[in-house]
PyMOL CGO cylinders between C-alpha atoms (Angstrom):
from pymol import cmd
from pymol.cgo import CYLINDER

trace = [
    CYLINDER, -22.64, -44.31, -2.90, -26.39, -44.39, -2.31, 0.3, 1, 1, 1, 1, 1, 1,
    CYLINDER, -26.39, -44.39, -2.31, -28.46, -47.37, -3.37, 0.3, 1, 1, 1, 1, 1, 1,
    CYLINDER, -28.46, -47.37, -3.37, -30.76, -45.44, -5.71, 0.3, 1, 1, 1, 1, 1, 1,
    CYLINDER, -30.76, -45.44, -5.71, -28.13, -44.62, -8.40, 0.3, 1, 1, 1, 1, 1, 1,
    CYLINDER, -28.13, -44.62, -8.40, -27.06, -48.24, -8.34, 0.3, 1, 1, 1, 1, 1, 1,
    CYLINDER, -27.06, -48.24, -8.34, -30.68, -49.30, -8.75, 0.3, 1, 1, 1, 1, 1, 1,
    CYLINDER, -30.68, -49.30, -8.75, -31.05, -46.97, -11.72, 0.3, 1, 1, 1, 1, 1, 1,
    CYLINDER, -31.05, -46.97, -11.72, -27.91, -48.39, -13.30, 0.3, 1, 1, 1, 1, 1, 1,
    CYLINDER, -27.91, -48.39, -13.30, -29.17, -51.90, -12.67, 0.3, 1, 1, 1, 1, 1, 1,
    CYLINDER, -29.17, -51.90, -12.67, -32.47, -51.15, -14.40, 0.3, 1, 1, 1, 1, 1, 1,
    CYLINDER, -32.47, -51.15, -14.40, -30.52, -49.66, -17.29, 0.3, 1, 1, 1, 1, 1, 1,
    CYLINDER, -30.52, -49.66, -17.29, -28.56, -52.88, -17.66, 0.3, 1, 1, 1, 1, 1, 1,
    CYLINDER, -28.56, -52.88, -17.66, -31.77, -54.86, -17.58, 0.3, 1, 1, 1, 1, 1, 1,
    CYLINDER, -31.77, -54.86, -17.58, -33.24, -52.61, -20.27, 0.3, 1, 1, 1, 1, 1, 1,
    CYLINDER, -33.24, -52.61, -20.27, -30.25, -53.10, -22.53, 0.3, 1, 1, 1, 1, 1, 1,
    CYLINDER, -30.25, -53.10, -22.53, -30.38, -56.85, -22.07, 0.3, 1, 1, 1, 1, 1, 1,
    CYLINDER, -30.38, -56.85, -22.07, -34.11, -56.94, -22.82, 0.3, 1, 1, 1, 1, 1, 1,
    CYLINDER, -34.11, -56.94, -22.82, -33.67, -54.75, -25.87, 0.3, 1, 1, 1, 1, 1, 1,
    CYLINDER, -33.67, -54.75, -25.87, -30.92, -56.95, -27.26, 0.3, 1, 1, 1, 1, 1, 1,
    CYLINDER, -30.92, -56.95, -27.26, -32.58, -60.29, -26.60, 0.3, 1, 1, 1, 1, 1, 1,
    CYLINDER, -32.58, -60.29, -26.60, -33.03, -62.22, -29.82, 0.3, 1, 1, 1, 1, 1, 1,
    CYLINDER, -33.03, -62.22, -29.82, -31.41, -59.45, -31.87, 0.3, 1, 1, 1, 1, 1, 1,
    CYLINDER, -31.41, -59.45, -31.87, -29.18, -61.04, -34.50, 0.3, 1, 1, 1, 1, 1, 1,
    CYLINDER, -29.18, -61.04, -34.50, -26.53, -59.11, -36.42, 0.3, 1, 1, 1, 1, 1, 1,
    CYLINDER, -26.53, -59.11, -36.42, -24.35, -60.77, -39.03, 0.3, 1, 1, 1, 1, 1, 1,
    CYLINDER, -24.35, -60.77, -39.03, -20.68, -60.79, -37.97, 0.3, 1, 1, 1, 1, 1, 1,
    CYLINDER, -20.68, -60.79, -37.97, -21.66, -58.96, -34.78, 0.3, 1, 1, 1, 1, 1, 1,
    CYLINDER, -21.66, -58.96, -34.78, -19.28, -58.59, -31.87, 0.3, 1, 1, 1, 1, 1, 1,
    CYLINDER, -19.28, -58.59, -31.87, -20.12, -59.26, -28.24, 0.3, 1, 1, 1, 1, 1, 1,
    CYLINDER, -20.12, -59.26, -28.24, -21.66, -56.45, -26.22, 0.3, 1, 1, 1, 1, 1, 1,
    CYLINDER, -21.66, -56.45, -26.22, -20.39, -55.92, -22.68, 0.3, 1, 1, 1, 1, 1, 1,
    CYLINDER, -20.39, -55.92, -22.68, -21.89, -53.52, -20.12, 0.3, 1, 1, 1, 1, 1, 1,
    CYLINDER, -21.89, -53.52, -20.12, -20.44, -52.95, -16.69, 0.3, 1, 1, 1, 1, 1, 1,
    CYLINDER, -20.44, -52.95, -16.69, -20.96, -50.68, -13.72, 0.3, 1, 1, 1, 1, 1, 1,
    CYLINDER, -20.96, -50.68, -13.72, -18.09, -48.57, -12.41, 0.3, 1, 1, 1, 1, 1, 1,
    CYLINDER, -18.09, -48.57, -12.41, -17.53, -45.76, -9.96, 0.3, 1, 1, 1, 1, 1, 1,
    CYLINDER, -17.53, -45.76, -9.96, -16.85, -42.18, -11.12, 0.3, 1, 1, 1, 1, 1, 1,
    CYLINDER, -16.85, -42.18, -11.12, -13.11, -41.46, -11.54, 0.3, 1, 1, 1, 1, 1, 1,
    CYLINDER, -13.11, -41.46, -11.54, -11.26, -40.32, -8.45, 0.3, 1, 1, 1, 1, 1, 1,
    CYLINDER, -11.26, -40.32, -8.45, -10.31, -37.08, -10.19, 0.3, 1, 1, 1, 1, 1, 1,
    CYLINDER, -10.31, -37.08, -10.19, -11.69, -34.94, -12.97, 0.3, 1, 1, 1, 1, 1, 1,
    CYLINDER, -11.69, -34.94, -12.97, -11.06, -36.33, -16.43, 0.3, 1, 1, 1, 1, 1, 1,
    CYLINDER, -11.06, -36.33, -16.43, -9.72, -34.16, -19.22, 0.3, 1, 1, 1, 1, 1, 1,
    CYLINDER, -9.72, -34.16, -19.22, -10.85, -34.06, -22.84, 0.3, 1, 1, 1, 1, 1, 1,
    CYLINDER, -10.85, -34.06, -22.84, -9.38, -36.90, -24.86, 0.3, 1, 1, 1, 1, 1, 1,
    CYLINDER, -9.38, -36.90, -24.86, -8.19, -35.95, -28.35, 0.3, 1, 1, 1, 1, 1, 1,
    CYLINDER, -8.19, -35.95, -28.35, -10.06, -37.59, -31.24, 0.3, 1, 1, 1, 1, 1, 1,
    CYLINDER, -10.06, -37.59, -31.24, -9.23, -38.31, -34.87, 0.3, 1, 1, 1, 1, 1, 1,
    CYLINDER, -9.23, -38.31, -34.87, -9.98, -35.19, -36.92, 0.3, 1, 1, 1, 1, 1, 1,
    CYLINDER, -9.98, -35.19, -36.92, -9.36, -32.73, -34.07, 0.3, 1, 1, 1, 1, 1, 1,
    CYLINDER, -9.36, -32.73, -34.07, -7.04, -29.81, -34.86, 0.3, 1, 1, 1, 1, 1, 1,
    CYLINDER, -7.04, -29.81, -34.86, -4.14, -29.08, -32.53, 0.3, 1, 1, 1, 1, 1, 1,
    CYLINDER, -4.14, -29.08, -32.53, -2.00, -25.95, -32.50, 0.3, 1, 1, 1, 1, 1, 1,
    CYLINDER, -2.00, -25.95, -32.50, 1.56, -26.65, -31.36, 0.3, 1, 1, 1, 1, 1, 1,
    CYLINDER, 1.56, -26.65, -31.36, 3.30, -23.51, -30.08, 0.3, 1, 1, 1, 1, 1, 1,
    CYLINDER, 3.30, -23.51, -30.08, 7.01, -23.07, -29.35, 0.3, 1, 1, 1, 1, 1, 1,
    CYLINDER, 7.01, -23.07, -29.35, 7.70, -20.13, -27.05, 0.3, 1, 1, 1, 1, 1, 1,
    CYLINDER, 7.70, -20.13, -27.05, 11.33, -19.52, -28.06, 0.3, 1, 1, 1, 1, 1, 1,
    CYLINDER, 11.33, -19.52, -28.06, 10.93, -20.38, -31.75, 0.3, 1, 1, 1, 1, 1, 1,
    CYLINDER, 10.93, -20.38, -31.75, 7.48, -19.11, -32.77, 0.3, 1, 1, 1, 1, 1, 1,
    CYLINDER, 7.48, -19.11, -32.77, 8.34, -19.53, -36.44, 0.3, 1, 1, 1, 1, 1, 1,
    CYLINDER, 8.34, -19.53, -36.44, 7.95, -23.27, -35.78, 0.3, 1, 1, 1, 1, 1, 1,
    CYLINDER, 7.95, -23.27, -35.78, 4.33, -22.93, -34.61, 0.3, 1, 1, 1, 1, 1, 1,
    CYLINDER, 4.33, -22.93, -34.61, 2.03, -25.21, -36.56, 0.3, 1, 1, 1, 1, 1, 1,
    CYLINDER, 2.03, -25.21, -36.56, -1.63, -26.21, -36.81, 0.3, 1, 1, 1, 1, 1, 1,
    CYLINDER, -1.63, -26.21, -36.81, -2.09, -29.95, -37.28, 0.3, 1, 1, 1, 1, 1, 1,
    CYLINDER, -2.09, -29.95, -37.28, -5.07, -32.21, -37.79, 0.3, 1, 1, 1, 1, 1, 1,
    CYLINDER, -5.07, -32.21, -37.79, -5.04, -35.61, -36.10, 0.3, 1, 1, 1, 1, 1, 1,
    CYLINDER, -5.04, -35.61, -36.10, -4.83, -38.17, -38.88, 0.3, 1, 1, 1, 1, 1, 1,
    CYLINDER, -4.83, -38.17, -38.88, -7.13, -41.20, -39.23, 0.3, 1, 1, 1, 1, 1, 1,
    CYLINDER, -7.13, -41.20, -39.23, -4.37, -43.35, -37.71, 0.3, 1, 1, 1, 1, 1, 1,
    CYLINDER, -4.37, -43.35, -37.71, -4.40, -41.12, -34.60, 0.3, 1, 1, 1, 1, 1, 1,
    CYLINDER, -4.40, -41.12, -34.60, -0.97, -39.52, -35.12, 0.3, 1, 1, 1, 1, 1, 1,
    CYLINDER, -0.97, -39.52, -35.12, 0.40, -36.06, -35.93, 0.3, 1, 1, 1, 1, 1, 1,
    CYLINDER, 0.40, -36.06, -35.93, 3.74, -35.31, -37.57, 0.3, 1, 1, 1, 1, 1, 1,
    CYLINDER, 3.74, -35.31, -37.57, 6.14, -32.44, -36.95, 0.3, 1, 1, 1, 1, 1, 1,
    CYLINDER, 6.14, -32.44, -36.95, 9.90, -31.83, -37.18, 0.3, 1, 1, 1, 1, 1, 1,
    CYLINDER, 9.90, -31.83, -37.18, 12.16, -33.41, -34.54, 0.3, 1, 1, 1, 1, 1, 1,
    CYLINDER, 12.16, -33.41, -34.54, 9.27, -35.17, -32.84, 0.3, 1, 1, 1, 1, 1, 1,
    CYLINDER, 9.27, -35.17, -32.84, 8.35, -37.07, -36.03, 0.3, 1, 1, 1, 1, 1, 1,
    CYLINDER, 8.35, -37.07, -36.03, 5.27, -39.22, -35.36, 0.3, 1, 1, 1, 1, 1, 1,
    CYLINDER, 5.27, -39.22, -35.36, 3.40, -38.45, -32.13, 0.3, 1, 1, 1, 1, 1, 1,
    CYLINDER, 3.40, -38.45, -32.13, 0.37, -40.40, -30.96, 0.3, 1, 1, 1, 1, 1, 1,
    CYLINDER, 0.37, -40.40, -30.96, -2.47, -37.93, -30.27, 0.3, 1, 1, 1, 1, 1, 1,
    CYLINDER, -2.47, -37.93, -30.27, -5.85, -39.69, -30.47, 0.3, 1, 1, 1, 1, 1, 1,
    CYLINDER, -5.85, -39.69, -30.47, -7.00, -41.16, -27.18, 0.3, 1, 1, 1, 1, 1, 1,
    CYLINDER, -7.00, -41.16, -27.18, -4.66, -38.90, -25.17, 0.3, 1, 1, 1, 1, 1, 1,
    CYLINDER, -4.66, -38.90, -25.17, -4.89, -35.47, -23.56, 0.3, 1, 1, 1, 1, 1, 1,
    CYLINDER, -4.89, -35.47, -23.56, -3.23, -32.31, -24.88, 0.3, 1, 1, 1, 1, 1, 1,
    CYLINDER, -3.23, -32.31, -24.88, -0.85, -32.44, -21.92, 0.3, 1, 1, 1, 1, 1, 1,
    CYLINDER, -0.85, -32.44, -21.92, 0.24, -35.97, -22.85, 0.3, 1, 1, 1, 1, 1, 1,
    CYLINDER, 0.24, -35.97, -22.85, 1.04, -34.81, -26.38, 0.3, 1, 1, 1, 1, 1, 1,
    CYLINDER, 1.04, -34.81, -26.38, 2.84, -31.70, -25.09, 0.3, 1, 1, 1, 1, 1, 1,
    CYLINDER, 2.84, -31.70, -25.09, 5.13, -33.81, -22.92, 0.3, 1, 1, 1, 1, 1, 1,
    CYLINDER, 5.13, -33.81, -22.92, 6.08, -36.09, -25.83, 0.3, 1, 1, 1, 1, 1, 1,
    CYLINDER, 6.08, -36.09, -25.83, 6.88, -33.13, -28.09, 0.3, 1, 1, 1, 1, 1, 1,
    CYLINDER, 6.88, -33.13, -28.09, 8.85, -31.38, -25.36, 0.3, 1, 1, 1, 1, 1, 1,
    CYLINDER, 8.85, -31.38, -25.36, 10.95, -34.50, -24.76, 0.3, 1, 1, 1, 1, 1, 1,
    CYLINDER, 10.95, -34.50, -24.76, 11.69, -34.84, -28.48, 0.3, 1, 1, 1, 1, 1, 1,
    CYLINDER, 11.69, -34.84, -28.48, 12.62, -31.18, -28.92, 0.3, 1, 1, 1, 1, 1, 1,
    CYLINDER, 12.62, -31.18, -28.92, 14.86, -31.25, -25.84, 0.3, 1, 1, 1, 1, 1, 1,
    CYLINDER, 14.86, -31.25, -25.84, 17.30, -33.34, -27.89, 0.3, 1, 1, 1, 1, 1, 1,
    CYLINDER, 17.30, -33.34, -27.89, 17.98, -30.29, -30.08, 0.3, 1, 1, 1, 1, 1, 1,
    CYLINDER, 17.98, -30.29, -30.08, 16.92, -27.28, -27.97, 0.3, 1, 1, 1, 1, 1, 1,
    CYLINDER, 16.92, -27.28, -27.97, 17.78, -26.42, -24.41, 0.3, 1, 1, 1, 1, 1, 1,
    CYLINDER, 17.78, -26.42, -24.41, 14.70, -26.37, -22.14, 0.3, 1, 1, 1, 1, 1, 1,
    CYLINDER, 14.70, -26.37, -22.14, 12.11, -25.93, -24.90, 0.3, 1, 1, 1, 1, 1, 1,
    CYLINDER, 12.11, -25.93, -24.90, 8.75, -24.53, -23.85, 0.3, 1, 1, 1, 1, 1, 1,
    CYLINDER, 8.75, -24.53, -23.85, 5.91, -26.11, -25.79, 0.3, 1, 1, 1, 1, 1, 1,
    CYLINDER, 5.91, -26.11, -25.79, 2.15, -25.64, -25.65, 0.3, 1, 1, 1, 1, 1, 1,
    CYLINDER, 2.15, -25.64, -25.65, -0.47, -27.85, -27.31, 0.3, 1, 1, 1, 1, 1, 1,
    CYLINDER, -0.47, -27.85, -27.31, -3.82, -26.13, -27.76, 0.3, 1, 1, 1, 1, 1, 1,
    CYLINDER, -3.82, -26.13, -27.76, -7.01, -27.83, -28.94, 0.3, 1, 1, 1, 1, 1, 1,
    CYLINDER, -7.01, -27.83, -28.94, -8.31, -25.50, -31.68, 0.3, 1, 1, 1, 1, 1, 1,
    CYLINDER, -8.31, -25.50, -31.68, -11.25, -27.38, -33.19, 0.3, 1, 1, 1, 1, 1, 1,
    CYLINDER, -11.25, -27.38, -33.19, -12.91, -30.72, -32.58, 0.3, 1, 1, 1, 1, 1, 1,
    CYLINDER, -12.91, -30.72, -32.58, -14.70, -33.13, -34.84, 0.3, 1, 1, 1, 1, 1, 1,
    CYLINDER, -14.70, -33.13, -34.84, -18.47, -32.81, -34.60, 0.3, 1, 1, 1, 1, 1, 1,
    CYLINDER, -18.47, -32.81, -34.60, -19.08, -35.88, -32.47, 0.3, 1, 1, 1, 1, 1, 1,
    CYLINDER, -19.08, -35.88, -32.47, -22.39, -36.26, -30.67, 0.3, 1, 1, 1, 1, 1, 1,
    CYLINDER, -22.39, -36.26, -30.67, -23.43, -36.66, -27.06, 0.3, 1, 1, 1, 1, 1, 1,
    CYLINDER, -23.43, -36.66, -27.06, -26.91, -37.67, -25.93, 0.3, 1, 1, 1, 1, 1, 1,
    CYLINDER, -26.91, -37.67, -25.93, -28.93, -36.10, -23.12, 0.3, 1, 1, 1, 1, 1, 1,
    CYLINDER, -28.93, -36.10, -23.12, -32.25, -37.64, -22.11, 0.3, 1, 1, 1, 1, 1, 1,
    CYLINDER, -32.25, -37.64, -22.11, -34.69, -38.05, -19.28, 0.3, 1, 1, 1, 1, 1, 1,
    CYLINDER, -34.69, -38.05, -19.28, -35.87, -35.24, -17.05, 0.3, 1, 1, 1, 1, 1, 1,
    CYLINDER, -35.87, -35.24, -17.05, -34.44, -32.28, -18.99, 0.3, 1, 1, 1, 1, 1, 1,
    CYLINDER, -34.44, -32.28, -18.99, -36.36, -29.62, -20.89, 0.3, 1, 1, 1, 1, 1, 1,
    CYLINDER, -36.36, -29.62, -20.89, -35.02, -30.34, -24.39, 0.3, 1, 1, 1, 1, 1, 1,
    CYLINDER, -35.02, -30.34, -24.39, -33.63, -33.89, -24.62, 0.3, 1, 1, 1, 1, 1, 1,
    CYLINDER, -33.63, -33.89, -24.62, -31.75, -34.89, -27.73, 0.3, 1, 1, 1, 1, 1, 1,
    CYLINDER, -31.75, -34.89, -27.73, -28.38, -35.16, -29.42, 0.3, 1, 1, 1, 1, 1, 1,
    CYLINDER, -28.38, -35.16, -29.42, -25.84, -32.34, -29.23, 0.3, 1, 1, 1, 1, 1, 1,
    CYLINDER, -25.84, -32.34, -29.23, -22.53, -31.65, -30.92, 0.3, 1, 1, 1, 1, 1, 1,
    CYLINDER, -22.53, -31.65, -30.92, -19.53, -32.17, -28.69, 0.3, 1, 1, 1, 1, 1, 1,
    CYLINDER, -19.53, -32.17, -28.69, -17.34, -29.20, -29.53, 0.3, 1, 1, 1, 1, 1, 1,
    CYLINDER, -17.34, -29.20, -29.53, -14.31, -28.70, -27.34, 0.3, 1, 1, 1, 1, 1, 1,
    CYLINDER, -14.31, -28.70, -27.34, -14.22, -29.59, -23.67, 0.3, 1, 1, 1, 1, 1, 1,
    CYLINDER, -14.22, -29.59, -23.67, -17.68, -29.92, -22.17, 0.3, 1, 1, 1, 1, 1, 1,
    CYLINDER, -17.68, -29.92, -22.17, -18.83, -31.34, -18.85, 0.3, 1, 1, 1, 1, 1, 1,
    CYLINDER, -18.83, -31.34, -18.85, -21.92, -33.33, -17.91, 0.3, 1, 1, 1, 1, 1, 1,
    CYLINDER, -21.92, -33.33, -17.91, -23.58, -30.27, -16.37, 0.3, 1, 1, 1, 1, 1, 1,
    CYLINDER, -23.58, -30.27, -16.37, -22.80, -28.08, -19.37, 0.3, 1, 1, 1, 1, 1, 1,
    CYLINDER, -22.80, -28.08, -19.37, -24.48, -30.61, -21.66, 0.3, 1, 1, 1, 1, 1, 1,
    CYLINDER, -24.48, -30.61, -21.66, -27.52, -30.78, -19.38, 0.3, 1, 1, 1, 1, 1, 1,
    CYLINDER, -27.52, -30.78, -19.38, -27.79, -26.99, -19.37, 0.3, 1, 1, 1, 1, 1, 1,
    CYLINDER, -27.79, -26.99, -19.37, -27.58, -27.01, -23.17, 0.3, 1, 1, 1, 1, 1, 1,
    CYLINDER, -27.58, -27.01, -23.17, -30.53, -29.41, -23.07, 0.3, 1, 1, 1, 1, 1, 1,
    CYLINDER, -30.53, -29.41, -23.07, -32.52, -26.78, -21.18, 0.3, 1, 1, 1, 1, 1, 1,
    CYLINDER, -32.52, -26.78, -21.18, -31.53, -27.79, -17.65, 0.3, 1, 1, 1, 1, 1, 1,
    CYLINDER, -31.53, -27.79, -17.65, -33.41, -30.07, -15.25, 0.3, 1, 1, 1, 1, 1, 1,
    CYLINDER, -33.41, -30.07, -15.25, -37.16, -30.46, -15.04, 0.3, 1, 1, 1, 1, 1, 1,
    CYLINDER, -37.16, -30.46, -15.04, -38.74, -30.11, -11.58, 0.3, 1, 1, 1, 1, 1, 1,
    CYLINDER, -38.74, -30.11, -11.58, -39.30, -33.90, -11.61, 0.3, 1, 1, 1, 1, 1, 1,
    CYLINDER, -39.30, -33.90, -11.61, -35.58, -34.69, -12.08, 0.3, 1, 1, 1, 1, 1, 1,
    CYLINDER, -35.58, -34.69, -12.08, -33.79, -36.92, -9.60, 0.3, 1, 1, 1, 1, 1, 1,
    CYLINDER, -33.79, -36.92, -9.60, -30.60, -34.94, -10.01, 0.3, 1, 1, 1, 1, 1, 1,
    CYLINDER, -30.60, -34.94, -10.01, -28.60, -37.07, -7.60, 0.3, 1, 1, 1, 1, 1, 1,
    CYLINDER, -28.60, -37.07, -7.60, -29.35, -40.22, -9.61, 0.3, 1, 1, 1, 1, 1, 1,
    CYLINDER, -29.35, -40.22, -9.61, -27.98, -39.15, -12.99, 0.3, 1, 1, 1, 1, 1, 1,
    CYLINDER, -27.98, -39.15, -12.99, -26.41, -41.87, -15.14, 0.3, 1, 1, 1, 1, 1, 1,
    CYLINDER, -26.41, -41.87, -15.14, -23.58, -41.53, -17.67, 0.3, 1, 1, 1, 1, 1, 1,
    CYLINDER, -23.58, -41.53, -17.67, -23.21, -44.29, -20.27, 0.3, 1, 1, 1, 1, 1, 1,
    CYLINDER, -23.21, -44.29, -20.27, -19.72, -44.24, -21.76, 0.3, 1, 1, 1, 1, 1, 1,
    CYLINDER, -19.72, -44.24, -21.76, -18.33, -46.26, -24.70, 0.3, 1, 1, 1, 1, 1, 1,
    CYLINDER, -18.33, -46.26, -24.70, -14.96, -47.67, -23.62, 0.3, 1, 1, 1, 1, 1, 1,
    CYLINDER, -14.96, -47.67, -23.62, -13.87, -49.68, -26.63, 0.3, 1, 1, 1, 1, 1, 1,
    CYLINDER, -13.87, -49.68, -26.63, -15.51, -51.96, -29.19, 0.3, 1, 1, 1, 1, 1, 1,
    CYLINDER, -15.51, -51.96, -29.19, -18.62, -53.45, -27.65, 0.3, 1, 1, 1, 1, 1, 1,
    CYLINDER, -18.62, -53.45, -27.65, -17.86, -52.11, -24.16, 0.3, 1, 1, 1, 1, 1, 1,
    CYLINDER, -17.86, -52.11, -24.16, -19.97, -49.59, -22.26, 0.3, 1, 1, 1, 1, 1, 1,
    CYLINDER, -19.97, -49.59, -22.26, -19.48, -48.30, -18.72, 0.3, 1, 1, 1, 1, 1, 1,
    CYLINDER, -19.48, -48.30, -18.72, -22.50, -47.21, -16.68, 0.3, 1, 1, 1, 1, 1, 1,
    CYLINDER, -22.50, -47.21, -16.68, -21.41, -44.48, -14.23, 0.3, 1, 1, 1, 1, 1, 1,
    CYLINDER, -21.41, -44.48, -14.23, -23.87, -43.21, -11.56, 0.3, 1, 1, 1, 1, 1, 1,
    CYLINDER, -23.87, -43.21, -11.56, -23.35, -39.50, -10.83, 0.3, 1, 1, 1, 1, 1, 1,
    CYLINDER, -23.35, -39.50, -10.83, -24.60, -37.40, -7.93, 0.3, 1, 1, 1, 1, 1, 1,
    CYLINDER, -24.60, -37.40, -7.93, -24.98, -33.99, -9.56, 0.3, 1, 1, 1, 1, 1, 1,
    CYLINDER, -24.98, -33.99, -9.56, -26.44, -32.56, -6.35, 0.3, 1, 1, 1, 1, 1, 1,
    CYLINDER, -26.44, -32.56, -6.35, -22.99, -33.00, -4.87, 0.3, 1, 1, 1, 1, 1, 1,
    CYLINDER, -22.99, -33.00, -4.87, -21.47, -31.27, -7.90, 0.3, 1, 1, 1, 1, 1, 1,
    CYLINDER, -21.47, -31.27, -7.90, -23.77, -28.25, -7.74, 0.3, 1, 1, 1, 1, 1, 1,
    CYLINDER, -23.77, -28.25, -7.74, -23.35, -27.89, -3.97, 0.3, 1, 1, 1, 1, 1, 1,
    CYLINDER, -23.35, -27.89, -3.97, -19.57, -27.96, -4.37, 0.3, 1, 1, 1, 1, 1, 1,
    CYLINDER, -19.57, -27.96, -4.37, -19.18, -31.07, -2.23, 0.3, 1, 1, 1, 1, 1, 1,
    CYLINDER, -19.18, -31.07, -2.23, -17.78, -33.24, -5.03, 0.3, 1, 1, 1, 1, 1, 1,
    CYLINDER, -17.78, -33.24, -5.03, -17.14, -31.41, -8.29, 0.3, 1, 1, 1, 1, 1, 1,
    CYLINDER, -17.14, -31.41, -8.29, -15.06, -34.34, -9.56, 0.3, 1, 1, 1, 1, 1, 1,
    CYLINDER, -15.06, -34.34, -9.56, -18.27, -36.06, -10.61, 0.3, 1, 1, 1, 1, 1, 1,
    CYLINDER, -18.27, -36.06, -10.61, -18.89, -33.34, -13.21, 0.3, 1, 1, 1, 1, 1, 1,
    CYLINDER, -18.89, -33.34, -13.21, -17.01, -35.40, -15.77, 0.3, 1, 1, 1, 1, 1, 1,
    CYLINDER, -17.01, -35.40, -15.77, -15.63, -34.10, -19.05, 0.3, 1, 1, 1, 1, 1, 1,
    CYLINDER, -15.63, -34.10, -19.05, -17.61, -35.73, -21.84, 0.3, 1, 1, 1, 1, 1, 1,
    CYLINDER, -17.61, -35.73, -21.84, -16.27, -37.98, -24.57, 0.3, 1, 1, 1, 1, 1, 1,
    CYLINDER, -16.27, -37.98, -24.57, -17.72, -38.70, -28.02, 0.3, 1, 1, 1, 1, 1, 1,
    CYLINDER, -17.72, -38.70, -28.02, -20.96, -40.68, -27.92, 0.3, 1, 1, 1, 1, 1, 1,
    CYLINDER, -20.96, -40.68, -27.92, -21.38, -40.36, -24.16, 0.3, 1, 1, 1, 1, 1, 1,
    CYLINDER, -21.38, -40.36, -24.16, -25.03, -40.55, -23.13, 0.3, 1, 1, 1, 1, 1, 1,
    CYLINDER, -25.03, -40.55, -23.13, -26.49, -38.80, -20.08, 0.3, 1, 1, 1, 1, 1, 1,
    CYLINDER, -26.49, -38.80, -20.08, -29.76, -39.90, -18.51, 0.3, 1, 1, 1, 1, 1, 1,
    CYLINDER, -29.76, -39.90, -18.51, -31.49, -37.89, -15.77, 0.3, 1, 1, 1, 1, 1, 1,
    CYLINDER, -31.49, -37.89, -15.77, -34.24, -40.07, -14.25, 0.3, 1, 1, 1, 1, 1, 1,
    CYLINDER, -34.24, -40.07, -14.25, -37.24, -39.13, -12.20, 0.3, 1, 1, 1, 1, 1, 1,
    CYLINDER, -37.24, -39.13, -12.20, -37.87, -40.81, -8.88, 0.3, 1, 1, 1, 1, 1, 1,
    CYLINDER, -37.87, -40.81, -8.88, -39.64, -43.77, -10.45, 0.3, 1, 1, 1, 1, 1, 1,
    CYLINDER, -39.64, -43.77, -10.45, -37.27, -44.08, -13.44, 0.3, 1, 1, 1, 1, 1, 1,
    CYLINDER, -37.27, -44.08, -13.44, -40.12, -45.85, -15.21, 0.3, 1, 1, 1, 1, 1, 1,
    CYLINDER, -40.12, -45.85, -15.21, -39.17, -44.77, -18.74, 0.3, 1, 1, 1, 1, 1, 1,
    CYLINDER, -39.17, -44.77, -18.74, -35.49, -45.70, -18.70, 0.3, 1, 1, 1, 1, 1, 1,
    CYLINDER, -35.49, -45.70, -18.70, -35.88, -48.71, -21.03, 0.3, 1, 1, 1, 1, 1, 1,
    CYLINDER, -35.88, -48.71, -21.03, -37.64, -46.56, -23.62, 0.3, 1, 1, 1, 1, 1, 1,
    CYLINDER, -37.64, -46.56, -23.62, -34.88, -43.95, -23.41, 0.3, 1, 1, 1, 1, 1, 1,
    CYLINDER, -34.88, -43.95, -23.41, -32.15, -46.57, -23.77, 0.3, 1, 1, 1, 1, 1, 1,
    CYLINDER, -32.15, -46.57, -23.77, -33.81, -47.96, -26.88, 0.3, 1, 1, 1, 1, 1, 1,
    CYLINDER, -33.81, -47.96, -26.88, -34.19, -44.50, -28.45, 0.3, 1, 1, 1, 1, 1, 1,
    CYLINDER, -34.19, -44.50, -28.45, -30.82, -42.99, -27.65, 0.3, 1, 1, 1, 1, 1, 1,
    CYLINDER, -30.82, -42.99, -27.65, -28.41, -45.87, -27.20, 0.3, 1, 1, 1, 1, 1, 1,
    CYLINDER, -28.41, -45.87, -27.20, -29.39, -48.71, -29.52, 0.3, 1, 1, 1, 1, 1, 1,
    CYLINDER, -29.39, -48.71, -29.52, -30.48, -46.43, -32.38, 0.3, 1, 1, 1, 1, 1, 1,
    CYLINDER, -30.48, -46.43, -32.38, -27.94, -43.60, -32.28, 0.3, 1, 1, 1, 1, 1, 1,
    CYLINDER, -27.94, -43.60, -32.28, -24.64, -44.89, -30.92, 0.3, 1, 1, 1, 1, 1, 1,
    CYLINDER, -24.64, -44.89, -30.92, -22.68, -46.46, -33.82, 0.3, 1, 1, 1, 1, 1, 1,
    CYLINDER, -22.68, -46.46, -33.82, -22.32, -50.03, -32.54, 0.3, 1, 1, 1, 1, 1, 1,
    CYLINDER, -22.32, -50.03, -32.54, -23.44, -53.48, -33.59, 0.3, 1, 1, 1, 1, 1, 1,
    CYLINDER, -23.44, -53.48, -33.59, -25.41, -55.36, -30.97, 0.3, 1, 1, 1, 1, 1, 1,
    CYLINDER, -25.41, -55.36, -30.97, -24.63, -59.07, -31.03, 0.3, 1, 1, 1, 1, 1, 1,
    CYLINDER, -24.63, -59.07, -31.03, -26.39, -62.01, -29.45, 0.3, 1, 1, 1, 1, 1, 1,
    CYLINDER, -26.39, -62.01, -29.45, -23.55, -62.59, -26.97, 0.3, 1, 1, 1, 1, 1, 1,
    CYLINDER, -23.55, -62.59, -26.97, -23.88, -60.28, -23.97, 0.3, 1, 1, 1, 1, 1, 1,
    CYLINDER, -23.88, -60.28, -23.97, -21.93, -60.35, -20.72, 0.3, 1, 1, 1, 1, 1, 1,
    CYLINDER, -21.93, -60.35, -20.72, -22.54, -58.07, -17.75, 0.3, 1, 1, 1, 1, 1, 1,
    CYLINDER, -22.54, -58.07, -17.75, -19.76, -57.58, -15.18, 0.3, 1, 1, 1, 1, 1, 1,
]
cmd.load_cgo(trace, "trace")
């Protein structure tokens, strides 16, 4: 990985630390930021609470059902009973249902289709034509979100794009992405599927405004509490 994306991520960490310094929140949790590499393979959409899933049974279509993921993250259906859905892919859920139905039916064929998603937000900022917040509806990649934001400005350092991803309470991963490699076809795996509250930043060469962008889009819009205890790994 080139040094420039790492530099951009490092400046982002510094900006977050500076923005949080002296910030006191009652009963706040710690806030951890860490740098990690892009996944080795393309990530799939992860089901969220409130999403609607259609479960289809090829040999018994009368059993087809449309289910909403409950606040506890589960869905319920005959034979499979309670199935964990939130935080998993549709394929994960399909496998669990298939295993459960195989106890009663011989070689059941099951499909799990994501029908609607909760209107979560993603953030796109930096060197794009129309930065802002956008609804995350269905499966959407980093590039698709950037194109929805009007695509890149001529000043964009496309190969130095940064994805900031919530990964649990008080935990954020900073993932440098080379979108030049994605668009050239050399490494399409870096065109990650977005998750709720992901934030994309496309810097220019100088990345001089990154701290301002972090303050506007991360600290003000992502639903977290920033505490006074911060650790960077």
